[in-house]
C-alpha positions in Angstrom: 0.1 -0.1 0.3 3.1 2.4 0.9 4.5 2.1 -2.9 1.5 2.4 -4.2 0.9 5.7 -2.4 4.7 6.8 -3.2 3.7 6.8 -7.0 0.6 8.6 -6.9 2.0 11.7 -5.5 3.5 14.4 -7.9 6.8 12.9 -7.8 6.1 9.7 -7.7 4.2 10.2 -10.9 7.0 12.4 -12.7 9.9 9.4 -11.1 7.3 6.7 -12.6 7.6 8.7 -16.3 11.4 9.0 -16.0 12.1 5.4 -15.6 9.5 4.2 -18.1 11.6 2.4 -20.3 14.7 1.2 -18.2 15.9 -1.8 -19.2 16.9 -4.9 -16.9 20.3 -4.4 -17.0 20.1 -0.9 -16.7 18.1 -1.0 -12.8 20.9 -0.9 -11.2 23.0 2.3 -12.4 19.8 3.9 -12.6 18.4 3.3 -8.7 22.1 4.3 -8.1 22.0 7.6 -10.1 18.7 8.2 -8.9 18.1 7.7 -5.0 20.6 10.5 -4.8 17.7 13.3 -5.5 14.8 10.9 -4.6 14.1 8.4 -1.3 15.5 5.0 -1.7 12.0 3.4 -1.1 10.1 5.4 -3.8 13.2 4.5 -6.7 12.4 1.2 -5.8 8.6 1.4 -5.9 9.2 3.3 -9.0 11.4 0.3 -11.0 9.0 -2.5 -9.5 6.3 -0.8 -11.3 8.4 -0.2 -14.4 9.2 -3.2 -14.7 5.5 -4.9 -14.0 3.9 -2.1 -16.7 6.5 -3.5 -19.4 5.3 -7.4 -18.4 1.6 -6.1 -19.0 1.8 -4.7 -22.4 1.3 -7.8 -23.9 -2.4 -8.1 -22.0 -3.4 -4.2 -21.9 -1.9 -2.6 -24.9 1.5 -0.1 -24.4 -0.7 3.1 -24.0 -3.3 1.9 -21.3 -0.4 0.0 -19.3 1.4 2.5 -19.7 -0.2 4.4 -17.3 -2.2 1.6 -15.4 -0.9 0.2 -11.8 -0.1 -2.9 -11.0 0.4 -5.3 -8.6 2.6 -9.0 -9.0 -0.2 -11.0 -9.3 -2.2 -8.3 -10.7 -0.7 -8.5 -13.8 -0.5 -12.3 -13.5 -4.1 -12.9 -13.3 -5.7 -9.8 -15.3 -8.5 -11.0 -18.1 -6.8 -10.0 -21.6 -7.6 -5.8 -22.7 -9.1 -8.0 -25.7 -11.1 -10.6 -24.3 -12.6 -8.9 -21.0 -13.7 -6.4 -24.2 -15.1 -8.7 -25.5 -17.0 -10.2 -22.4 -18.1 -6.6 -22.3 -19.6 -6.6 -25.6 -21.7 -9.7 -24.7 -23.4 -7.9 -21.7 -24.1 -5.1 -23.9 -25.8 -7.1 -26.1 -28.0 -8.5 -23.5 -28.8 -5.2 -22.4 -27.2 -4.8 -19.3 -25.8 -1.3 -18.0 -25.0 -2.1 -14.3 -22.1 -5.3 -13.6 -21.3 -6.2 -10.1 -17.6 -6.8 -11.2 -17.1 -9.3 -7.8 -13.1 -10.1 -7.4 -12.5 -7.2 -9.7 -8.6 -7.5 -9.0 -6.3 -4.5 -10.7 -10.2 -3.9 -12.5 -8.9 -4.9 -16.3 -12.9 -5.9 -16.5 -14.3 -3.0 -15.0 -11.9 -1.0 -17.4 -13.9 -2.9 -20.5 -16.9 -3.0 -19.1 -17.1 0.9 -18.3 -15.7 1.6 -21.6 -18.7 -0.1 -22.8 -20.8 2.1 -21.2 -21.8 0.2 -18.1 -21.5 1.5 -14.6 -19.2 -0.9 -12.7 -19.2 -2.0 -8.8 -15.8 -3.4 -8.4 -15.4 -5.1 -5.4 -11.6 -6.9 -4.2 -11.3 -7.8 -0.1 -7.3 -6.8 -0.5 -6.7 -3.3 -0.2 -4.0 -3.1 -2.1 -5.6 -5.0 -5.2 -8.4 -2.2 -4.6 -6.4 1.0 -4.4 -4.9 -0.3 -7.7 -8.2 -0.6 -9.5 -9.2 2.7 -8.0 -6.0 4.4 -9.1 -6.2 2.3 -12.6 -9.8 3.8 -12.9 -8.7 7.3 -12.4 -5.7 7.2 -14.1 -8.1 5.9 -17.4 -10.7 8.6 -17.1 -13.1 6.3 -16.2 -13.8 7.5 -12.5 -17.0 8.0 -13.0 -18.4 5.0 -14.2 -16.2 2.3 -11.4 -16.8 2.7 -7.7 -14.0 0.7 -6.6 -15.3 -0.8 -2.9 -12.5 -2.7 -1.0 -14.9 -5.8 0.5 -15.8 -9.3 1.2 -17.6 -10.2 -1.9 -19.7 -12.9 -0.5 -21.2 -10.0 1.8 -21.8 -7.4 -1.6 -25.7 -6.9 -1.9 -26.0 -6.9 -5.7 -29.8 -7.0 -6.3 -29.1 -3.4 -7.8 -27.3 -4.5 -10.5 -28.3 -5.4 -14.3 -25.6 -8.3 -14.0 -22.9 -10.4 -11.9 -19.3 -11.3 -13.3 -17.3 -13.1 -10.7 -13.5 -14.2 -11.6 -13.1 -16.0 -8.2 -8.9 -16.1 -7.5 -7.7 -19.3 -9.1 -4.4 -19.2 -7.0 -3.0 -20.1 -3.7 0.0 -20.2 -1.7 1.1 -23.3 -3.6 0.2 -22.1 -7.0 -2.6 -22.4 -9.9 -5.8 -24.5 -7.8 -7.6 -26.4 -10.4 -10.7 -27.9 -7.6 -13.2 -25.4 -8.8 -14.6 -25.3 -5.1 -11.2 -24.8 -3.5 -11.2 -21.2 -5.7 -11.9 -18.3 -3.7 -14.4 -17.8 -3.4 -15.5 -21.4 -4.2 -17.1 -21.9 -7.7 -20.5 -22.7 -5.7 -20.8 -19.2 -3.9 -20.4 -17.7 -8.0 -23.2 -20.2 -9.2 -25.3 -19.6 -6.3 -25.1 -16.1 -6.4 -25.2 -15.9 -10.5 -28.9 -17.6 -10.3 -30.1 -14.7 -8.3 -29.0 -11.9 -10.7 -30.6 -11.0 -14.5 -27.4 -12.3 -16.0 -23.9 -12.8 -14.7 -21.1 -14.2 -16.2 -18.3 -16.5 -14.3 -14.5 -16.3 -15.4 -13.5 -20.0 -14.8 -10.3 -22.0 -16.0 -10.7 -23.2 -19.3 -9.6 -27.1 -17.9 -13.0 -27.3 -16.2 -14.8 -30.7 -16.5 -17.9 -30.4 -18.5 -20.1 -32.2 -16.1 -20.0 -30.3 -13.3 -21.4 -27.2 -15.7 -24.5 -26.6 -14.6 -27.4 -27.2 -17.1 -28.7 -23.8 -17.2 -25.7 -22.1 -17.9 -24.2 -21.4 -21.5 -20.2 -22.4 -21.3 -18.0 -20.5 -23.4 -14.5 -21.4 -24.7 -12.3 -18.3 -25.5 -9.0 -18.0 -27.2 -7.1 -15.1 -28.2 -4.3 -15.5 -31.2 -4.8 -19.3 -30.7 -4.1 -19.5 -27.1 -6.9 -20.5 -24.9 -7.4 -17.9 -22.3 -10.6 -18.7 -20.2 -14.0 -20.3 -20.2 -17.2 -18.2 -19.0 -20.3 -19.8 -17.9 -23.3 -17.4 -18.9 -26.6 -17.0 -16.9 -29.4 -15.2 -18.7 -28.4 -15.4 -22.0 -31.7 -17.2 -23.3 -29.4 -20.3 -24.6 -29.2 -22.9 -21.2 -26.8 -25.9 -22.3 -25.5 -24.2 -24.9 -21.5 -25.0 -25.5 -19.5 -22.5 -27.7 -15.8 -21.8 -28.6 -15.1 -18.1 -29.8 -11.8 -17.3 -31.4 -10.7 -13.8 -30.9 -10.1 -11.8 -32.9 -12.8 -11.6 -34.3 -14.7 -12.7 -33.1 -15.6 -16.3 -34.0 -17.9 -18.0 -32.9 -18.8 -22.0 -33.3 -22.1 -23.6 -31.6 -22.2 -27.1 -30.3 -24.5 -29.2 -31.8 -24.3 -32.1 -29.6 -22.6 -34.3 -32.9 -21.2 -37.5 -31.9 -18.0 -38.0 -32.1 -15.8 -37.9 -35.4 -15.5 -41.7 -37.4 -11.4 -42.8 -37.0 -10.4 -42.5 -40.6 -7.2 -43.0 -42.6 -4.6 -40.6 -43.2 -6.0 -38.1 -46.0 -4.1 -35.5 -47.9 -4.9 -32.7 -45.1 -4.2 -32.6 -41.6 -6.5 -29.9 -39.5 -5.2 -29.1 -35.7 -8.0 -27.2 -34.1 -8.2 -24.3 -32.4 -7.9 -24.8 -28.7 -11.2 -23.7 -27.5 -12.7 -25.7 -30.0 -10.9 -28.7 -28.1 -11.6 -27.6 -24.6 -14.7 -27.0 -26.0 -15.2 -30.8 -27.3 -16.5 -29.5 -30.5 -13.5 -31.4 -32.9 -17.0 -33.2 -34.1 -18.3 -30.0 -35.7 -14.9 -29.1 -37.3 -14.6 -32.4 -38.8 -18.0 -32.3 -40.2 -17.1 -28.8 -41.5 -14.4 -30.2 -43.1 -15.7 -33.6 -44.0 -13.2 -35.6 -42.3 -12.6 -38.1 -39.2 -10.3 -38.6 -36.8 -6.2 -39.8 -36.8 -7.1 -41.9 -33.7 -10.6 -42.1 -31.5 -8.0 -40.3 -28.6 -6.5 -37.5 -30.5 -7.8 -34.0 -31.8 -6.4 -33.9 -35.8 -8.6 -34.2 -37.9 -7.7 -35.6 -41.2 -9.6 -35.3 -44.6 -8.8 -35.3 -48.3 -9.7 -31.8 -49.3 -7.8 -28.6 -48.6 -11.8 -26.0 -47.1 -10.6 -23.1 -45.0 -12.2 -22.9 -41.7 -11.2 -20.3 -38.9 -11.5 -23.1 -36.4 -8.7 -25.2 -37.3 -5.4 -24.7 -39.3 -4.8 -26.7 -42.0 -1.2 -28.4 -43.3 -0.8 -30.5 -46.6 0.8 -33.8 -45.5 3.9 -34.7 -47.6 5.0 -38.0 -45.8 3.9 -40.2 -43.3 6.6 -42.4 -41.1 6.4 -44.8 -38.5 8.4 -43.0 -35.5 11.3 -43.2 -36.5 14.7 -40.9 -35.5 16.9 -41.5 -37.9 14.6 -41.5 -40.8 13.2 -38.7 -39.7 16.8 -37.2 -40.1 17.4 -38.8 -43.1 14.2 -37.3 -45.0 14.8 -34.0 -43.8 18.1 -33.1 -44.8 17.1 -35.1 -48.2 14.4 -31.9 -48.0 16.7 -29.5 -47.0 14.7 -28.2 -44.0 16.7 -26.6 -41.8 13.3 -24.6 -40.0 10.9 -27.5 -38.1 8.5 -26.9 -36.4 7.5 -30.0 -34.5 3.8 -30.4 -32.8 2.7 -33.5 -30.7 -0.5 -35.1 -29.3 0.0 -38.3 -28.0 3.6 -38.6 -28.2 6.1 -38.1 -25.0 8.8 -37.1 -26.6 9.5 -32.8 -26.4 10.0 -31.3 -29.4 13.3 -29.9 -28.1 15.1 -33.3 -27.8 13.6 -34.3 -30.7 15.0 -30.9 -33.0 18.6 -31.5 -31.1 18.5 -35.3 -32.3 17.4 -34.6 -36.4 19.5 -31.1 -36.3 17.8 -29.7 -39.5 19.7 -28.1 -41.6 19.1 -25.9 -44.5 16.7 -23.6 -46.6 13.6 -24.9 -46.0 10.9 -25.6 -43.7 8.6 -28.4 -42.5 6.2 -29.2 -40.0 6.4 -32.6 -38.3 3.5 -33.9 -36.5 4.1 -36.3 -34.0 1.1 -38.5 -32.9 -0.9 -41.8 -33.0 -2.6 -42.8 -36.2 -5.1 -45.7 -35.2 -3.0 -46.5 -31.9 0.2 -46.5 -33.9 2.6 -44.0 -33.3 3.6 -41.9 -36.6 4.9 -39.0 -37.8 3.2 -37.2 -40.1 5.3 -34.3 -42.2 3.7 -31.1 -44.3 3.2 -27.6 -44.8 1.1 -25.2 -43.5 -2.0 -24.3 -45.8 -1.7 -20.7 -47.2 
């Protein structure tokens, strides 16, 4: 708390501007110089905050990250701005004008909601986190729409709000928490809170088992740039039991149709790697049907097909070679093809990509992708090129 209070003073803000672009290798020299004119505590706080802002650029963009205030946990656990903005748009499409943001962290979701024109009550029980959220609302000119309250979210009355958004903490003293009932607060509490609201969105880990999704909830898995970011349980959308995978940027959304698992079929000319959100949402069958394809193996989410069909929900490759797993044969093939840039992907294989690269030592001007997988249960290597 003291560090943040120091940084919010005129001297602290000026120092933050001065150290904004300090590289890690220069920190000691910069700190030594600045301590001649500023308190050591303030210099340390400014340099620490500068490091956090640099890390936050990937999630918030340079313009916002350069003005916001972060805690180490806040940078790690906050929602990427593009995902928060997408979720805020969905809420506005539901007619939501006010949201109780429970477990608000440093305010990333509250910022996106406010920018969508939604009035926000942002609640967090940690004093430093709540103070950072308040400072961020002010720094980005959103204080009129965001009220920050330091409180236990389980004691907050949300009755006056159109929607509830909850992001229970999924990290404990020993790292990431996988049991939803070990979230803080537990998922069961968040679900009961959601049921009492006209609309609700609960941010959860993408690995949540499908069988614990409440029957009245819509489940959505979201990826951004191919990386799975989160799952969301939606209440009050008019689509109970629906399952969707949403890919950002876009957005592009694939809705589940309850299709049976695709059949296993022989390797075709093309291989498709479904987006991670599609896999997490168990919608590989929908993609396989779109591609006119089937699975290489009943337990592996690679789709094979005879035709090249563009789809936003999977990355396609033209397969040029199929080999039983054999490092010597792969090395000889790559040398023959002059492959120096080798992308290794694996699913259903214990071999680590870096280990394989070391063994085959690719050299040459050409590029290729090798898939380490199983075909009808047999360890197999498929070599190919991404579709244009």
